[in-house]
N, C-alpha and C positions, 0 to 999 in steps of 0.2 A: 510524625513519621520520620524514620531515621534517614540520614543521608548516606550515600555510598562513601567508600573510603576516601581519604584525602586525595589520593591519586585519581579519583573519579570526579572531582569537583569542577573540572574544566569542561564538563559536558553540557553546560547551560546554554551554549550557543551552537548553531549548526556548523559542521565542518565542511569546508570546500574540498573538492577532490584532491587538490594539491596538498591539503593538510592532513589527509588520512594517514594514520600510522601504517607503516609497512612492516612486514614480517612474515615468516614462513607460515604461521598459523592462519594468516589472513589472505593467503593467495589461493584462489580456486576453492574457496570454502564450500563444502558439500553440506547442506543443512540436513540435520536429522531431527528426530522427535524432540530431543532435549533442547535444541536450538529454538524450535517452535514454542516449547513451553516457556522458555525464557522471554521470548518476544511477547507471548500472551500475558505474562505477568507485568512486563514493562509497559504494556498498553494502558494499564490503569494505575500503575505504581512506578512511575519513572524515577523516583528518588529512593527506592527501596535499597537497603544495604546489601552488599554482596552476600553476607552471611544469611540474611533472611531470604534472599533470592535462591541461594543454594538449598535451603530447607524447603522452599516452596516447590522446587522442581525435582528434588530428590537426588542431588549430587553433592559432592564435597565442595567446600568453599573454594579450594584451588581450581577445581574443575569448572565451577560457575564463573570464576574470574577469568580463566583462560578462554572460555567460550564467549564471554561478553566482550573481551578484547578482540577476539577473532571476528565477531560480528561487526565491530567498529572498524577494524583494519580492512575488512573485505568490502566495506561500504554498505552492508545490509542495514546497519544503524548509521545514519548520516548526521545525527545531531539530537540534542534534547532541547525542549523549550517549555515555556509555561502555557497553560490554558487559561484564557481570560473569560469572565462572564461579560458578554457584550452589553447586556442590559445595565450592569453596574457601572460601565464606563460611558453610558449615554448613547450607545448605538443600538437602539431598540428595533430598528427596521432592517430586515434582510430582504433583498430582492434579486431576482434573476433577470438579466437582460440578454435577450437573444439578438445577435447582430449579424446583418448581412454586410459583408465586406467587399469593397471593390478589389478584385483579385490582384491588380497590378500595384496595390498600395498596402500590402500586408505589413511591410516593414514600418510604414508610417503608423499604422494601427497599433502595432506592438509598442512602438516608442511612446505614443500618446497614452496608452494604458498605464505604462510604467510611471507616468506623472500624476496618476490619480490615486491618492492614498485610500480612497474609499473602496477600491477594488481588492477583494480578498482572494479571488480565484478567477482564472480565465482558462478556457479550453477550446481548442478547435474541434468542431463537431461535424457530423454528417447530417443530411436531411435538408430541411427548408432553409435553415440559417447556417452561417459559417462559423460562428463562435458563440459561446455562452459565458457571460460575466456574472459573477456573484459579488454583490456589494453590501456593505453595512453602513447605515447612516442613522441620523437621529430621528427623522420623521419622514412622512410621505412627501412633504414639500421638498425635502432635500433630494429625494429620488427624482422628482419632477425636474428640479433644477439641474441635476447631474445629466439627465438624459437630454433635455431640450437645450440647455445652455452650453453644455460642454461636449457630451458624446456625439450628439447629432451634428455638431458643427465641424467635426473632424472630416476632412475630405475623403478619407478612406472608408467612412461609414455610409452605406447606401440606405439602410433601413434598420429600425430597432423594434423589438417587442418586449414589453416589460411585464413581469409576473411578480407580485408581492407574496412573500412567504408568510403564511398565517401562523404556522406552528412547526417548529423543527422537532419532529417526532424522535429521530434517532441520529446521533452523530458519534462515530467512532474515531479515535485518533488515527487508526489505520486498520486495514482488514488483512486477515491471515487466511490461508487456504483452510477449507472446512475439514480436510483430511491432510495430516502432516505428510509432506513429501519426504518421508524417511528413506535414507539410503541403506538402512539395515536390511539384511537378508531376510526373506520370508520363508527360509528353509524350515521344514517341520510342519508346514501347513498341509494337511492331507489333501486339500483341493488342488495344490500346485504340483500335480504329477507331471513327469517329463512329457513334453510335447503338448501340454495344455496351458491355458492362461485363463484368468478370471476377469470378467468385466461386469460389474453389478451381479445379477443373478444368472448370467449367461456363461456357459463353459465353452471356450473355443479350443479346437484341436488344430494343430498345424497341419497344413495340407499333406506334407510328406508322410508324417506318422498316420494320418487319417487314411491315406490311400493304402498304406501297408496293412492296416487293420482290416480294411475292406477286402483286400486281396486274400488275406489269411482266412477270413470268414467265408469267402466264396469257394475256397479249395475243398474238394470232397474229402471226407474223413476216410482213413484206411480201415 
């Protein structure tokens, strides 16, 4: 697979907010359908060349390059990275650990997690538990050791519940809206008559226009 141009080779590592390129094209970027097509292609072909990307989304090479740079400058794309086969590197077990945290010790909890290289992801959640941790380790014994010998000994942790992942059915690098949030005008759509709007299969009429129509309909004909 082709690499992007030489000026794109620095995309192998995430960019911090302070390193994002600034420029007029990247300030207040309004995403349209072409931007979403670019993001959709990059989701599975992060190293595609700009020329091939332009062909895939149906724009000129200059247009594709400018849009790609705008996505980076605006922070929509915040970095590029490699995807690793966890089984090939010896991390065959994935587990979710739900944690109940002592509320006054959240800072300690976050600091302790940062010291655990097995932790792939952590999120604060609603419901019975306060946080969900995703870990990757070599075997079930390693899961047990991490939970009992390390995680449960953190004063901030009140309780844990562990779930072993049997099969990862679907994993996407990132998710995009199912319908592009295009800023292009919908002019010309016969359903978009003045005073009306569409939502699914329902046609809404603004109150002012609706009342006027009712008033005209109720007036006796000459």
